[in-house]
C-alpha positions in Angstrom: 13.9 7.6 -62.4 16.4 7.2 -59.7 14.4 9.6 -57.4 11.0 7.8 -58.4 12.7 4.3 -57.7 14.4 5.5 -54.5 10.9 6.5 -53.5 9.3 3.0 -54.6 11.8 1.1 -52.5 11.5 3.3 -49.4 7.7 2.8 -49.8 8.3 -1.0 -49.9 10.4 -0.5 -46.8 7.7 1.5 -45.0 5.0 -1.0 -45.9 7.2 -3.7 -44.4 7.6 -1.6 -41.3 3.9 -1.0 -41.0 3.1 -4.6 -41.2 6.1 -5.3 -38.6 4.5 -2.7 -36.3 7.3 -0.4 -36.3 5.2 2.8 -37.1 2.0 4.1 -35.5 -0.1 4.3 -38.8 -3.9 4.0 -38.6 -5.9 1.3 -40.3 -7.7 3.9 -42.5 -4.2 5.6 -43.7 -3.1 1.8 -44.3 -6.3 1.1 -46.5 -6.0 4.5 -48.4 -2.4 5.3 -49.5 -3.6 8.6 -51.1 -2.6 11.8 -49.6 -3.7 15.7 -50.3 -2.0 18.1 -51.8 -2.9 22.1 -51.0 -1.7 24.4 -53.7 -2.9 27.4 -56.1 -3.6 26.9 -59.8 -2.3 29.5 -62.3 -2.5 30.2 -65.8 0.6 30.5 -68.0 0.2 32.5 -70.7 3.5 31.8 -72.6 2.5 27.8 -72.3 -1.3 28.6 -72.6 -1.7 26.1 -69.8 -3.1 25.8 -66.3 -0.1 25.1 -63.7 -1.1 24.0 -60.3 1.8 24.6 -57.6 1.3 22.7 -54.6 2.8 20.8 -51.3 1.6 17.8 -49.9 -0.7 17.7 -47.0 0.8 15.5 -43.9 -0.3 15.5 -40.3 2.7 14.2 -38.8 6.2 12.6 -40.1 4.8 9.1 -40.1 2.5 9.9 -42.5 5.1 11.6 -44.6 7.4 8.8 -44.3 4.6 6.3 -45.3 3.9 8.2 -48.4 7.8 7.8 -49.3 8.2 11.5 -48.8 10.8 13.4 -46.9 10.9 16.7 -45.3 13.3 18.1 -48.2 10.1 17.2 -50.4 8.1 20.0 -48.9 8.2 23.7 -49.8 10.7 26.0 -47.9 8.5 28.9 -48.6 5.5 28.0 -46.5 4.5 26.5 -42.9 4.6 22.7 -44.2 7.8 21.8 -42.7 7.4 23.7 -39.2 3.6 22.1 -38.8 4.4 18.8 -39.5 7.7 19.0 -37.3 5.7 20.9 -34.6 3.0 18.1 -34.6 5.5 15.5 -34.3 7.1 17.3 -31.4 3.8 17.9 -29.6 2.7 14.2 -30.3 6.2 13.3 -28.5 5.8 15.4 -25.5 2.3 14.2 -25.1 3.2 10.7 -25.1 6.2 11.6 -23.0 4.0 13.2 -20.5 1.4 10.6 -20.4 4.3 8.2 -19.7 5.7 10.3 -16.9 2.2 10.8 -15.4 1.7 7.1 -15.4 5.1 6.5 -13.8 3.9 9.1 -11.0 0.7 7.4 -10.6 2.2 3.9 -10.1 4.8 5.4 -7.7 1.8 7.3 -5.5 0.0 4.1 -5.7 2.8 2.3 -4.4 3.3 5.3 -1.7 0.0 4.7 -0.8 -0.1 0.7 -0.4 3.2 1.5 2.1 1.4 4.1 4.0 -1.5 1.9 4.3 0.8 -0.9 5.6 2.7 1.6 8.1 -0.8 2.8 9.2 -1.8 -0.7 10.0 1.0 -1.5 11.8 1.0 1.7 13.8 -2.5 0.5 14.8 -1.5 -2.7 15.7 1.0 -1.3 18.1 -1.5 1.3 19.5 -4.4 -1.3 20.1 -1.5 -3.4 22.3 -1.4 -0.3 24.4 -4.8 0.8 24.2 -8.0 -0.9 23.7 -9.3 -0.2 20.1 -12.4 1.3 21.1 -10.6 3.7 23.4 -8.0 4.5 20.8 -10.7 5.5 18.4 -12.2 8.1 20.7 -8.4 9.5 21.4 -8.4 9.8 17.6 -11.3 12.1 17.4 -9.6 14.7 19.8 -11.1 13.5 23.0 -9.3 14.4 26.2 -7.5 11.1 27.7 -9.2 12.1 31.0 -12.7 11.8 29.5 -12.2 8.1 28.6 -11.8 7.3 32.2 -15.3 5.3 33.3 -16.5 3.5 36.0 -17.3 -0.3 35.7 -19.8 -1.6 38.5 -18.6 -5.3 37.6 -15.6 -6.8 36.0 -13.4 -9.8 36.8 -9.3 -9.5 36.6 -7.0 -12.3 36.4 -3.4 -12.1 37.7 -0.9 -14.8 37.3 2.7 -15.7 37.8 5.5 -18.4 37.4 6.0 -20.5 40.4 9.6 -20.2 41.8 10.5 -17.8 39.0 13.1 -16.3 40.9 15.2 -19.5 41.4 14.5 -20.2 37.8 16.0 -16.9 36.7 19.1 -17.5 39.4 20.0 -20.8 37.4 19.5 -19.8 33.8 21.0 -17.1 31.6 19.2 -13.5 30.8 18.5 -14.6 27.3 17.0 -18.1 28.5 15.0 -16.0 30.7 13.6 -13.7 27.8 13.1 -16.7 25.4 11.0 -18.5 28.2 8.6 -15.8 28.9 8.1 -15.0 25.5 7.3 -18.2 24.7 4.9 -18.3 27.8 3.4 -14.7 26.7 2.8 -16.0 23.1 0.5 -18.7 24.3 -1.4 -16.6 26.8 -1.8 -13.9 24.3 -3.6 -16.2 22.0 -5.6 -17.3 24.8 -6.9 -13.8 25.3 -8.3 -13.5 21.5 -9.7 -17.0 22.4 -11.7 -15.8 25.2 -12.5 -12.2 24.3 -10.7 -10.9 27.2 -8.4 -7.8 27.6 -4.8 -8.0 28.2 -3.9 -5.2 30.7 -0.3 -5.7 31.0 2.6 -8.1 32.1 5.3 -7.1 34.7 8.1 -9.8 34.7 6.5 -13.1 35.1 3.1 -11.6 36.2 0.1 -11.4 33.4 -2.9 -9.6 33.9 -6.1 -9.7 32.4 -9.8 -8.4 32.6 -13.1 -9.0 31.2 -16.0 -6.7 31.6 -13.9 -3.7 30.5 -13.5 -1.6 28.4 -16.6 -3.6 26.8 -19.3 -4.5 29.4 -19.7 -8.2 29.3 -22.3 -9.9 31.4 -20.3 -13.1 31.4 -17.0 -11.6 32.6 -16.5 -13.8 35.4 -17.2 -16.9 33.0 -14.9 -15.8 30.6 -12.0 -14.9 33.0 -12.2 -18.8 34.7 -12.1 -20.3 31.5 -9.2 -18.3 30.5 -7.6 -19.2 33.7 -8.2 -22.9 33.3 -6.9 -22.9 29.9 -3.6 -20.9 31.2 -3.0 -23.8 33.8 -3.3 -26.3 30.9 -1.2 -24.5 28.5 1.7 -23.7 30.5 2.7 -27.6 31.0 3.8 -27.2 27.2 6.9 -25.3 28.6 9.8 -26.4 30.6 12.2 -24.9 33.2 15.4 -24.7 31.1 17.5 -25.6 34.1 15.9 -28.7 35.0 13.5 -29.8 32.2 10.4 -29.6 34.7 7.1 -28.5 33.3 6.6 -24.6 34.6 3.8 -24.1 37.0 1.7 -20.6 37.4 -0.2 -19.2 40.2 -3.6 -17.8 39.0 -5.6 -15.4 41.1 -9.3 -14.2 39.9 -11.3 -11.4 41.7 -14.4 -9.7 40.8 -15.5 -5.9 41.7 -15.9 -2.4 40.7 -12.9 -0.8 38.8 -12.4 2.5 37.3 -10.6 2.5 33.9 -9.0 4.8 31.6 -5.9 6.3 29.7 -3.2 7.3 32.0 -0.1 9.1 31.0 0.8 11.2 27.7 4.5 10.1 26.8 3.7 6.4 27.1 -0.3 6.1 27.5 -1.5 3.2 29.0 -5.1 1.8 29.6 -5.0 1.1 33.5 -7.7 -0.2 36.3 -7.8 1.3 39.4 -10.1 -0.6 42.1 
């Protein structure tokens, strides 16, 4: 009676755990509380009775606990215990392997995202030195020398700051860097606005071209509009030593050039002509 009462109390506890979501029991198992018994029927001559010797058929520990049974309730003389324990262990191992694979997949996705971000930043840096269409040709394995082309007509713009040497003599190196950085930031935005290519900057000199590496019929118009906007935009900046507005000189020329990538260690897109 004590064993029966304990099993009943344990079953009540298990039912509570099932409704609370503690055990992973299928809905079909909750509806059907019966379980199968596997065994053998034997006729006992002395008793004139047929005796059935069997053991419960359970697929895992959850089913066993839900039925109010324990491992020691199973027979020691067959493989019932081993099968239940092996099935449960296999289930746990599979769940653990699945969880590990999900974690690996998540880490892989994060790594791929970081790789994409790094590749994008690398591309942005590359496109600052080499035009995008030329860089794509180099990525395909094309020889840098083969990127050199003759452009029959392009327009180039040069600019520099008026009295730049005198200004530098009156301010600190950090102020010079800050002033040039502010100026170049303004001019870089204008290159995007007017669809011209920034070739390089040397000191206070700023050089752009239209008509190369992308051929444009209206390259002269684009560069002239760029020059007018540069002259107007430079008034936003002042000489740190005097407070006066900065001034620039702008020169524009149209003609034939040869353009391509020069250098291996630090390749640059250069124009000659």
